[in-house]
Structure formats: structure tokens, C-alpha cells
Steps between C-alpha positions, in 0.01 A plus 500: 500500500800280476516389145809305382697583181609239245870572608403391868335185371808427289726553792304224673518277204130507442259629254149641562182378334456821312674830427268807573602746238399826676546742207589875497130614599481239775836597638507884477133619461351559834152369398630194324727427795173417688414239238842337512455457887154378449624229269792411730248446778303269272797305414584464878140394575533232246839389635670558171877518505577810296783745447564827332816624323514814701768745378591253220166554337476770236222603272387244246551751218141522402463873507820536287382238248150663470670835462711378210840454668561135401862527590437604866228222532754233386773616719266516809334167414828319460630621812196373695523170310855453619413565853207269504673210309787533753242424780332226300173676492216280361182650607408875514191683630439858460221761597563710169353390176763691310785317678289173459458552119862593455657216713264239343495613135804704429787364729489156325629662185805607687561164672300557815244211526302477815152402615342851572165556663303808571405528871126467432554172329726390775246584774224314323732208474570520873120495571446212260774296644364549848827690621304821558170547665284803549372553855176680566331735246703814502323614167179300526240709320758762391453615134834452328546600138808347313720674266693287232845631473623481126804304551332239715180483295538558127874453533495156666139387490465485868149587595348248730757460779465847650125472484503153665704649787255777547209275509665293767461809720136476486487844333249611251713522181407763262595535135550805294350511162849503341660189665709202419596492135341835455642668796606853497871603587548707810724724289848403641621226289749506213715748703217756492533512878821709453389752237232773449187373338417574141240772434132397569188601681543272789765308685466124431528417880223741568285325235582151657447617850159637410406172351604329827327742717178449300467157660461666838790277655640506839834397359669510167733196475811524299806261432755751376691787677454724176117441506497573870672845442268594212174372664559657826576842321163449311315429822647815667405694188144398544515588871420152615826399676326502830219258373681268258824306579745411226665162621727245351363140512793418730373753753149367473623134577748630763211669689289188478775248601606719795 
């Protein structure tokens, strides 16, 4: 895929419609890279002029902040803000709820003021404005259970946009008993992704995966690279990886559009 950087747009004296903030997982994690590519294909299908920062993008600083290293967070954030302000960035879209939450709610305190959208909200907006259309019924009749990520759901009160996108695919949307404001964490948030779990009788991702599998889904839909990792591990733990796919909403839409 030939995706332009902000530097290339600047060299042409132009600005893209949106900056696609790829994030650490979307850049370096092999599974999350597929989500980045799927979302980029959606943007191309909708004729959205977008760019990435490429090597000028660094971590938002979210893991450092959650782990208690406020100094490292602020250093990282201020560097990112300087880069984005130099390019005159106004609108950002990201496939990671952790990046979304940090850019939207914590960067303004350091002078970084942007319109920030999570990709599920952005995709839903593309559908509602007619810029994106679903062809055929790739998931017609498929049972899809949706997992609310903490930083998108309870953290930012975004519950309906992802569900509206799934329903446009003519899928049979299933709900877990613990969903929306009562959703259960996958176990990765708050920097838990990078440390050993506290003592207990069951891993939290196993608990959440069992709850998702109890709905007898064909697909478990997620909107976060952390949730993707934790739920895939949970599905493997249950021995169901050959029967149930764990897919990001961008991957669902990309399959339906293409």
C-alpha cells in the first residue's frame, strides 16, 4: 500500500483530511498490523485523503502514564504535540482506544488540542454521510458478539457507533451479559498488558473469553489491539481458535466493502 506521510503532504504544500495515528501496536504487532491495513483500505475506499506520521510518530505515552511514570509521559506527549503542531494537524483518527483516550483527553492539558476520533466512530460517520457503502452480505446471518473495550466504553461513553457498524453488515449482533456500562475488562488496560497478573483463581481474559464464547458466536468483534491479544489468547485457551474468529471492526468492514 502506498500511504503518504505528513512530511510528503507538507512538501506538496497540502494538508490531508485526517491524520491516521497508527499507534505502537498497529505499527509493530503483527496481528494489529492487519487492522491498520484494513482501516487504511476503508479510508481509500471512502476516498479520504489521509496521512500517517511514519517514523515521526512515537508512543502517545499512555503505558508510561498508567504505570506511574508521569515524567516520561509528558516528555513523549510534548514531542508528539510539537510534531503535529508543526504540520498543522487538526483531525486525528486512531484504531486504538488507548491512543484515542490519551490524545483526546490528556494531550489538551499539555497544549495539544485536536479533534480526535476512534475508528469505529469514524467508520460509522462515513456510512451515515454516504461516503462508504457495504456491498453484498459478507457477514449476513453470522453471529457476532461485541466486546466493549474499557477506554472506548466506560472511559469515553462510546457504545452505539461500533454496534451500528456491525448491524450494517446484516450480522446477528449478540450481547454478553456484561456489556456497555457493565462491561468486563479484557485484562490488559492500565499497563496490565506489560506485567504479570495478580494472584487469583482465573485469568481475567479467560473469564471474558468464556463469556463471549457462551453466546455461540462465529466472530468476537473488538475495537482495540489490547483486547484483540487478550481475547485471542482466551479463545485459544478454550481450544476454539478454529471455530471462532476474533476480528477488529475495521476488518469486518474491510471484508464487506471489498
